[in-house]
N, C-alpha and C positions, 0 to 999 in steps of 0.2 A: 760283088762277092757275096756268096751264099755262106750262112753260118749255120752251126747245129742250134745254138742258142745265143740270144742277145739279152742282156740286162740293161734295161733302159731307165733313166730318169735318177738314177741314184747318185750320191755323193761318193765318189771313191776317195778312200782315205789309206796312205801307206805311211811308212815310218818318216817319210820327208816331204810329203805332198797332201794338198787337199783340193779336189777339183771335180767338176761336174763332167760325166762323160759316160757315154754308152760302152758296154763291153761286148765285143764279138768273140765267140768261143767257137773253136772247131777241133774236133779229134781230141778234146779233153785239155786243149791249151788256149790260152789268151792269145787272139791273132790279131785284134784291132781294138783301140781306144780311140773313140771318135764321137761327134755328134751325129745324132739323128740317124743311127743304124736301123736297117730294115732287111727284110728278107730272111727269115729264120723259121723253121717249124715250131720252136718254143720261144716266145718272147716274155720275159719276165719284168713286170712293172715294180721298179724299186723306189718310186717317187715317195719322198719322205724318209728314206732309209739310208743309212750308211752302208756302203759296200767296202769291206775290208778283207784283207788276207785272212783265210782261215787260221784259227788258232793253232799253235804248235805247243804242246805240253812236253817238255823234256825230262820231267822227272815223275814217273808213273810206275807203279808196281802192279802187275796183274798176274794171277794165277802162280803166284811164287809160293813155294813150299815153306812152311815154318814149323813151330813146335807142335809136337805130337797133340792131336785133338784139336788143333787151331787151324781152320781152313779159311784162306783169304776168300773174301766175298765176291770179288769180281774176276771172272774170266776174260779172255779177249773179246767174246761176244758182248757181254754186258758192259765191260768197261769203255769198248770203243763206242758202243751205243750211248752211253751216258756222256762220253766226250763230244759226240755230234750234237747231242741236245744242247750243250754248253757251247757250241760253235767252234770248236775243234775239228780240223781235218787230218791232223798228223799227230801221233803220240809216241814217245820213246820210252818203251818199258825196258826193265831190267831184266837180264838174262843171268839168273843166279847159278854160279858153279857151287855145287856141294862139296864137301870134303870128300876126297877121294875120286872126285869125277873129272874127266877131261872137258875141256872147253868145248870141244866139238860135240861131245854127248850132250852138254848142257843146251848147246844151240839148237841141235836137232830136237831136243824135247820141247823146247819153246817154239820152234817152228811148226811142230806137229799140233800144239795146243792152238796156234793162231790159223792154221790151214783152214781156210774159207769161212773164217768167223769174224773178220774185221770190217766194221763200218768205216774206219777211217784208215789211212796208211800208217803204217808202223817203221819205226827203225830200232834196233836193239842195241843197248848199252851192254857192256859185259861186267859182272860182278866177279871178282877175283877173290876167292877165300882159301885156296889151296895153292900158293905160288911155287910149286916145285920146280926143280930146274928144268925138266921137260916142258912145263907150261911156260914158264919165262923164256927159255931158250929156243922152243920151237913152235908150240902152239899159238902163243900170243902174237909174235912178229908176224907169223903167216895170216892170222885172221886180221890183223890190222891192215895188212896188204890187201885183203879181200874187202875192205870197207868198215870193219867193226872198229872204228877210230876212237871210241870213248869207253872208258874203263872206270869202274867205281871201286873204291876201296872203303873199309870201315876201321874206325880206330876204337870200336866198342862193340859190344855183343859178344857173348860166350863162343858163338859157332862161326862168326864172322870176322872178327878182329884180326888185323894183321900186326906182327911185331914191328918196330920200328925199322929193323934192318930189311925186312920184306917190303915195307913202304918204300924205301929207298930204292930196292931193286925193281919194284913195279914202275916207279917214276922214271928210272934210268931206261928201261925198256921203252916207255913212252917217249922219252927224248929221243932215243935212237931211231924209233920208228915213226916218229910224227904223230903221236896220238895224244888224246887229252885225258887226264886222270881227274875224276870227281871225287871229292874226299867227304866223308861223313865225318865230322870233327867233334868228338866228345871222348873225354879220356877214360878208358875202360877202367883201370884200377882205382880211380877216384870215385867212379859210380859205385863199384863193387863195394868199396870201403863205406860210403855213405848209405847204401842200401842196407847192408849188414847192420849198421849202427842205428837205422830208423827202425828196423824191424825188432831189434832187441829191445827198443824203447817202446814198442807197441804200436809204432805210427805206420800202419799199413793201408790206409784209405788211399783212394786215387790222388788226392791232394799232394801227398808225399812223394809222388812222382817227381815232381818239379823239384823238391827239396834233394832229391838224390841225384841230380844232375843240374847243379845251379849255374849261373853265368860263368863264374870263373873255370868250371870244368870245360865249358865250350870254348871260353876265351883261349885257354892254355892249348887245348888241341889245335885250335885254328892256327894260333902262333907256331906250334911245332910242324904242321903240315906245311905251312908257308916257309919255314925254315928249311925243311927237307926239299921242297922244290927249288929253293935257291941254291942249296948245296949241290943238287943234281944239275941244275941248270935248265929247268923245263917249266912249262906252264902247269896250272892247276886250278880247278873250279871248286870252291868252297861252297857246298849245297846247304840248302834249308837253314839259312843263318837267322837267329832269333833276337838278337840283342845289339846293344851299342857298342859293348867292349869287342866282340868278335867282328862287327862290321868296321870298327875302326882299325883293327889289326889288318883286315884287307885293304882299307883305304890307304894306310901307311905303306904297305907293299906296292901297291898301284903307284904311289908318289915316288917311290924309290925306282920305278921303271921295271918291276918285277911282272911277269905274265901271270898274275894272280886275278881270277874273276870270281864274282860272287852272284848268289841266287838267294832269293826269300820267296815266301809263300803266303796265301791268304791267312792261315791261322796266325801269323805273327802280327798280321794288321789289324785283326779283329778280336781274337781270343786272348784271354789273360788266365793266369794262375787262379784266379777266382772261379773261372769256368771248371776247374777240377774239384772245387770245393763244394760238392752237393751231396744230398743225402743219399745213404747207401752206397752203391756202386754207380750211381748215375754220372759221377764225375769221370768215369771210365771212358766216356763218349768223347772226352777231349784229350785224352792221353796221346801224346805223340812226341817223337825225340827229334831234336830238342823240344823241350815243353814250351807252351805258351808262357810269356813272362809278365810284365807290367807295362804301364801305360808309356814310361820313358822308352821301352824297348820298342813299342809300337811306333812312337815318333821317330826312333833310330832307324826303323826299317823303312819308313816314308822317306826319311832323307837319303837313305841309300838307293832307293828308287829313282828319286828326284835327281840326285847328283851323279848317278851313273856308277856308284860303288857297286850296285846290282845290276847287271846287264840283263838278267832274264828273270821272269817272274813264273815260277812253276807251282804245280798243286801239291807235289808230293802224295799223290793220291796212293794211300795204302789202307785198303778197305777191308774192314773186319766187321762182323755182325756183333750188336751190343749183347745178344743172347750168349755170345761165347765170352764175353769180357769178365775180368775180374777174377780169373784164377780157378776156374771150374776144375782144371787139372792140375792144380798145385799139389806136389808130392805129400805135403803135410795136412792136406784139406782145407788148409786155411786161406781165405782169400787175402791177397795181397797186391799192392800196385805192382810188385815185381813181376806178377804172372799176367798182367794186362797187356794184350798184343799193343805193341808200339805203332800206332798209326790211324789216321783218320781219313775219310773220303772227301773228295773235293774236286774231281775231274769235270764236272759239270758246272760248278758255281765259280771256278778261277775267274773267267772273264768277266761275268756279270758283277761280281765283288769288285774286281780292280776298276771296272768302268764306273759303277755307282759310287764307290768310296773315292777314286782317283780322279777320273774325268769330272764326275757330276759334282764334287766338292772341290773342283779346281786346285786340286794337288798335282795333277799331271795333265798336260794336253793330249789331244786324240793321237798326234803322231807318237808321242811317248807310249801311249797305250798300245799302238800297233807293235812298235819297237819291242816292248817287253813281253807281249803275248805272242808274237809271232816271228817278226824279222830277226830278232836278235838270236832266237834259238836255232833259226835255220842257218844264220851265218857261224855260229860258234860249233854246230855240229854237221857242217859239210853239206847243208841242203840247199843252200842259195845258190843262184837266184830261181831254181826250179820250184822252190817253196818259200814262203815268207814274204812275197810282194806281190804287186798287181802290175805286171808289164808283159809287153809282147814276149812271147816265148815261154813264160812261166805256166806252171800248171794252174788250170783255172780252179784253184781251191779258194773258195770265198766264203765269208759269211754276211748275210744281209742282216743288218742290226737296227732295231727300232730304239733310238736314243729316249724317247718319251716313253716307252711302256714301262709301267710300274708293275712289279711281281713280288709277291710275298713267297720266298722260298719255302718250299715243303718237300718233305722226302719223295712224295708221290711224283713230282714233277721230274725228278732226275733219272729215273729209269735205270738205277745202277743195281748191283746185287746186294747191296746192304740192306739193312732194316733201319736206318736213321741217317739224318745229316747234322753235323754239329752247328748248322746255321738255320735250323728250323725256326721260322717265323721272321726271318730278316727281310726287311723290305728293301728292294733294290730298284733303281731307275735305269733303264738300258737292259735290253734282252734279244737274243739272237732270234730271228723269224724263220730263216732259211740257211741251211748250211750245204755246200755245194763241194764235192770232191771231183776233181778233174771234169767239171761242167755238168756233172750229175747231181740231181738233188738227193741227198740222203737224209735230211731232216727238213720239214716244213711244218711250223706252228706246232711243234711239239711232238709231231708224228714222225716216225722212223720207217724208211721204206725196207722192204723184205730183202731187196737184193744187197750183197756185201761185197763191195768193190774194193777193199783195202789190198794195198800192195806192201810188200817188205821191200823198202827203200834201200838201194845201195848207196852208200856214202863214200865218196872217192878220197883217196889220200891226197895230200898236197901235190904230189907228182902227176896226178891224174887231172884231165881236164874234161872229162865227160861223166855224165851221171845216168845210171841205169836202175833197174829194179827187177825183183823178182815177184812172181806173180803168187799170191796165197790162194787163189781160187781157180 
């Protein structure tokens, strides 16, 4: 048999196996796993390397509109480029419905931004901010049937929060039409109260961002979101969990047999509230929501990853430029944590951080690493087995990984649209040396090819048994 590409001599790692084999690729798919393959125009020597499924980052913000004067640093081109640098082959960005906008208008706008600009495959989540009767009764059910099967809702932020009755209504649409709701769980009223109090006391530095949304605010909202899902009788994903109390709310729900899923992110493993306590506005580089916590919260997030409370590990890549931080556009002209855009970049550093801190320090094994960074995302969001594994018939989305390579993270390595990384100077061991999308090399040794092969992926509803895609180029 003749192949388009053969990958020889590597150690293949999936979420369940580890073995030595050559990989034969034809027409973008894996067609053979065997020893001593030959006869292909392209033969890639993977000796000494791990060959793993390409990373899937299921929590990414790209080219998303925000407050006046604040521009998200990454568009689809720069964001997916950085994703490929970090070993990812699929990302799931959010499609934000603005107030008064139809969901179809929102999708059309994001598709236009992505057209011809993606270095990785993408699949869109929907963000519901305006759940009108038309949206919930007509648009959302129709879009779920078309494969937009994941929906995010917010319990905070002035222009994005939903009232409790609207949260229940969205959950009920998801139940009836077999979609998954992702919840940003932080209590809006508590945050507003604490923010006003802190500013009245003159406590406006970035450090006080954490004090404005302490652990009980996240714990309470997590409990409320779980309760709402239980009332409606549907599943839910609690995203970017930062601490033990919220993690234990999810664990208790899982122990009671509820379909509650959890996600955490690199910032909750490495950063703490002390990182926001820097001179001037330097601490703004570490402002995200929920905020970094303390060492016990870090330990709890590791426990959640090890014990399966958190089934996915995502970046929550929400990139802004430091030059925009700190409230340049504050209405009173005074800088305050209130006006710092809530989000940090991390799409390229997600996998190296988890490999170095997790596998390298014996907190998790290689199979768990693959599950947390790829396979579980594919399974949860309807992309498996096309994505997220190395098997005959799966897309040849692969990352060749050097487990011994030591790299000091600098912003220049990451090739995103930001002007900083919160992980500047961090030494990691383990680094992607080649990223392959459907058998084509999109990144090699830190260099990105000029071609953009990314597709928008169709995710089937549970009633479907086939998977397709729409071309972006």
